[in-house]
Legacy VTK file of the C-alpha trace (Angstrom):
# vtk DataFile Version 3.0
C-alpha trace
ASCII
DATASET POLYDATA
POINTS 285 float
-7.322 -30.241 3.890
-7.804 -32.583 0.947
-10.097 -35.580 1.208
-8.301 -38.697 0.011
-11.350 -40.412 -1.443
-10.068 -40.634 -5.014
-7.250 -42.956 -3.927
-9.398 -45.330 -1.821
-9.598 -49.032 -2.555
-13.109 -50.577 -2.675
-12.770 -51.863 0.909
-11.910 -48.427 2.287
-14.824 -46.905 0.375
-17.226 -49.523 1.705
-16.197 -48.927 5.308
-15.954 -45.135 5.311
-18.956 -44.370 3.079
-21.248 -47.365 3.391
-20.579 -48.170 7.061
-19.297 -51.653 6.284
-17.107 -53.506 8.787
-13.798 -55.177 7.989
-13.069 -58.671 9.245
-12.077 -59.024 12.910
-8.641 -60.263 14.027
-7.137 -59.811 10.561
-6.944 -56.047 10.218
-3.797 -53.950 10.351
-4.021 -52.230 13.733
-5.847 -54.748 15.916
-2.706 -55.890 17.739
-0.444 -52.905 17.082
1.159 -51.667 20.304
3.431 -48.703 19.552
3.591 -45.085 20.736
2.048 -42.735 18.228
-1.172 -41.308 16.816
-4.071 -42.674 14.783
-5.305 -40.358 12.021
-8.541 -40.208 10.072
-7.859 -42.059 6.821
-10.104 -39.692 4.903
-9.142 -36.184 6.058
-5.910 -36.735 8.014
-6.863 -35.186 11.343
-5.496 -36.829 14.509
-8.256 -38.860 16.231
-6.685 -41.107 18.887
-3.362 -41.237 20.748
-1.893 -44.705 21.121
-1.816 -44.316 24.901
-5.624 -44.652 24.898
-5.579 -47.931 22.934
-6.180 -51.132 24.875
-6.473 -54.875 24.088
-10.208 -55.531 24.167
-10.148 -58.944 22.472
-12.900 -57.885 20.062
-10.741 -58.155 16.941
-10.594 -54.436 16.077
-8.537 -51.528 17.425
-10.121 -50.258 20.652
-9.641 -46.892 22.364
-11.195 -45.670 25.597
-11.199 -42.027 24.494
-10.545 -39.902 21.386
-8.678 -36.624 21.165
-11.259 -34.101 22.419
-13.578 -32.750 19.734
-12.477 -35.101 16.945
-15.082 -37.888 17.114
-18.875 -37.600 16.971
-21.419 -40.153 18.205
-24.597 -40.847 16.219
-27.468 -43.300 16.646
-26.756 -46.243 14.349
-29.290 -47.026 11.596
-29.877 -50.424 13.258
-31.345 -48.590 16.253
-29.255 -50.630 18.678
-25.706 -49.264 18.538
-23.981 -45.885 18.504
-21.918 -45.061 15.420
-18.749 -42.965 15.649
-17.589 -40.713 12.800
-14.806 -38.199 12.229
-16.091 -34.841 13.453
-14.452 -33.009 10.542
-15.230 -35.140 7.476
-18.027 -37.426 8.760
-16.137 -40.547 7.667
-17.376 -43.737 9.350
-14.990 -45.071 12.003
-16.919 -47.784 13.822
-19.034 -47.900 16.995
-18.740 -46.948 20.644
-19.762 -49.233 23.500
-20.159 -48.186 27.134
-20.592 -50.015 30.403
-18.376 -53.012 29.596
-15.955 -52.348 32.456
-12.861 -52.919 30.303
-11.088 -49.704 31.336
-11.553 -47.112 34.096
-13.329 -44.901 31.550
-15.765 -47.762 30.862
-15.849 -46.907 27.150
-14.693 -48.761 24.021
-14.368 -46.986 20.699
-14.251 -49.940 18.300
-12.671 -48.698 15.067
-12.040 -50.209 11.638
-8.332 -50.228 10.817
-8.992 -49.035 7.246
-10.608 -45.901 8.685
-7.235 -44.998 10.209
-3.600 -44.269 9.456
-1.039 -44.835 12.211
2.015 -42.578 12.524
4.905 -42.735 15.005
4.312 -39.213 16.295
2.914 -38.354 19.713
1.788 -34.772 19.122
0.674 -34.374 15.482
-2.674 -32.649 15.096
-3.313 -32.534 11.349
-1.839 -34.007 8.180
-1.976 -33.866 4.398
-1.063 -36.428 1.757
0.745 -36.629 -1.581
1.169 -39.505 -4.031
4.063 -39.479 -6.493
6.023 -41.855 -8.730
9.757 -41.560 -9.402
11.101 -44.938 -10.423
11.633 -47.917 -8.126
9.531 -47.152 -5.054
12.159 -48.596 -2.714
14.503 -45.678 -3.377
11.776 -43.028 -3.376
10.583 -44.231 0.023
14.156 -44.302 1.355
14.546 -40.592 0.675
11.091 -39.464 1.766
11.627 -41.123 5.129
14.526 -38.700 5.622
12.464 -35.582 4.936
11.522 -33.472 7.983
7.773 -33.386 8.514
7.049 -36.683 6.749
5.222 -39.016 9.139
4.423 -42.082 7.068
5.192 -43.599 3.688
3.490 -46.466 1.890
4.549 -47.876 -1.468
2.034 -49.165 -3.963
0.624 -49.036 -7.462
-1.565 -46.388 -9.113
-2.430 -44.687 -12.377
-3.523 -47.818 -14.219
-6.643 -49.868 -14.832
-5.877 -53.252 -13.274
-7.719 -54.066 -10.023
-5.651 -55.117 -6.998
-2.438 -55.671 -9.002
0.569 -57.616 -7.788
4.209 -56.647 -8.254
4.507 -59.286 -10.965
1.449 -57.886 -12.741
2.912 -54.376 -12.782
6.296 -55.632 -13.981
4.469 -57.350 -16.850
3.656 -53.913 -18.308
-0.016 -54.681 -18.903
-1.651 -52.943 -15.924
-0.961 -49.293 -16.748
0.207 -48.775 -13.145
3.205 -46.823 -11.870
5.285 -47.820 -8.870
4.247 -45.017 -6.526
4.438 -43.855 -2.941
1.871 -42.364 -0.578
3.430 -39.685 1.639
1.652 -38.448 4.784
3.103 -35.280 6.277
2.497 -32.987 9.232
0.774 -29.930 7.764
2.178 -27.723 10.546
5.753 -28.655 9.650
5.765 -28.856 5.851
3.476 -28.487 2.824
2.830 -29.833 -0.645
5.160 -27.321 -2.277
8.072 -28.572 -0.149
7.114 -32.208 -0.748
6.985 -31.635 -4.498
10.285 -29.737 -4.608
11.953 -32.592 -2.722
10.378 -35.093 -5.133
12.041 -33.325 -8.075
15.397 -33.407 -6.262
15.548 -37.102 -5.319
15.186 -38.424 -8.854
15.951 -37.365 -12.414
12.720 -35.828 -13.750
14.229 -35.486 -17.232
14.572 -39.234 -17.829
11.673 -40.230 -20.070
12.051 -44.024 -20.161
12.337 -44.967 -16.481
14.716 -44.092 -13.673
18.387 -44.939 -13.747
18.850 -48.509 -14.964
15.187 -49.354 -14.266
13.414 -48.948 -17.583
9.740 -49.373 -18.327
6.380 -47.617 -17.935
6.048 -48.525 -14.251
9.197 -46.509 -13.483
8.146 -43.201 -15.066
8.025 -39.923 -13.155
4.564 -38.634 -12.188
2.674 -36.518 -9.667
-0.893 -37.593 -8.932
-2.917 -34.601 -7.778
-5.849 -34.656 -5.371
-7.051 -31.150 -6.164
-6.417 -28.139 -8.369
-4.066 -26.626 -5.800
-1.722 -29.621 -5.952
-1.923 -29.571 -9.749
-1.107 -25.853 -9.933
1.827 -26.230 -7.523
3.307 -29.044 -9.620
2.881 -27.061 -12.834
4.560 -24.043 -11.238
7.579 -26.075 -10.131
7.934 -27.695 -13.555
7.894 -24.203 -15.091
10.726 -23.155 -12.766
12.775 -26.216 -13.723
12.076 -25.670 -17.417
13.307 -22.079 -17.141
16.475 -23.478 -15.543
17.037 -25.596 -18.653
15.633 -28.956 -17.514
13.518 -30.880 -20.011
11.095 -32.295 -17.464
9.327 -35.531 -18.396
7.208 -35.751 -15.245
3.535 -36.460 -15.900
0.812 -34.619 -13.972
-2.126 -36.972 -13.563
-5.420 -36.927 -11.634
-5.552 -39.157 -8.585
-6.773 -42.716 -8.998
-7.004 -45.761 -6.740
-3.802 -46.416 -4.802
-3.246 -50.146 -4.314
-0.763 -50.841 -1.486
2.156 -53.023 -2.519
2.921 -56.343 -0.878
4.173 -56.202 2.692
7.742 -57.172 1.790
8.064 -54.050 -0.378
7.240 -51.668 2.480
10.322 -50.071 4.094
12.470 -52.288 1.881
15.819 -50.556 2.336
15.255 -50.191 6.058
14.690 -53.948 6.287
17.588 -54.951 4.052
20.005 -52.180 5.149
20.854 -51.538 1.510
21.140 -48.195 -0.274
19.255 -46.960 -3.370
20.935 -47.797 -6.648
19.071 -45.369 -8.936
18.185 -42.408 -6.686
20.257 -39.640 -5.159
19.620 -36.151 -3.884
20.488 -33.305 -6.272
19.544 -29.733 -5.332
17.605 -28.144 -8.203
15.765 -25.239 -6.587
LINES 1 286
285 0 1 2 3 4 5 6 7 8 9 10 11 12 13 14 15 16 17 18 19 20 21 22 23 24 25 26 27 28 29 30 31 32 33 34 35 36 37 38 39 40 41 42 43 44 45 46 47 48 49 50 51 52 53 54 55 56 57 58 59 60 61 62 63 64 65 66 67 68 69 70 71 72 73 74 75 76 77 78 79 80 81 82 83 84 85 86 87 88 89 90 91 92 93 94 95 96 97 98 99 100 101 102 103 104 105 106 107 108 109 110 111 112 113 114 115 116 117 118 119 120 121 122 123 124 125 126 127 128 129 130 131 132 133 134 135 136 137 138 139 140 141 142 143 144 145 146 147 148 149 150 151 152 153 154 155 156 157 158 159 160 161 162 163 164 165 166 167 168 169 170 171 172 173 174 175 176 177 178 179 180 181 182 183 184 185 186 187 188 189 190 191 192 193 194 195 196 197 198 199 200 201 202 203 204 205 206 207 208 209 210 211 212 213 214 215 216 217 218 219 220 221 222 223 224 225 226 227 228 229 230 231 232 233 234 235 236 237 238 239 240 241 242 243 244 245 246 247 248 249 250 251 252 253 254 255 256 257 258 259 260 261 262 263 264 265 266 267 268 269 270 271 272 273 274 275 276 277 278 279 280 281 282 283 284
């Protein structure tokens, strides 16, 4: 398990650590109605199945029960409500209300969307996360969506110094950010070593000025590590490739804030039904 705190935006930090509340009716999962599982945004454990979600009208995702043993109840500092937190990492989720008569279980777990990740999987129990950059994030996402064990992808910007950058900002080459992708995977079906090997096989890690025809600092190859284990795994794989004769240009960088890209960039090739123009799979291991 790696805690994902180093990649959190200020809003996620405020909610999970400082018990803040995001705005009602404008958060990501309030109206979502799809089969799947809601994960803890901080540690990746499965917290709620979508079948327990119901429309409460309160403006936040509501569930009448969590997966057993995953959510703890605590007296809220205001002395009036009951806080709910992830039982494994203690990250703040929201509050629980009882006696409202909204469901047969008579319970409403009111959860902040930014405390969660939703995946289209009905049985997942635990997950891990990786963040990498390999050129235009459209193509990188296209390939990671094909990888067995990958549950969710999200494209965005990281590695730089600009706060809440836009696509235009990053293309202007003055933010220091890479086009990157956040990959959430089922830890019972794959691992970081497999994710990283696949990363090195879906782009050209020897190209030092971009990827394919896309040139510029935002298109460079990089692995952003959460912990020393991820760093060591990446270094080991680069050593293997170097011994095979590849002059790897991939940077190994500590994790920094991951800023999600604009909505129209997410699942771009799936939406447009196009194919990547600068990525292809090449077996290297």
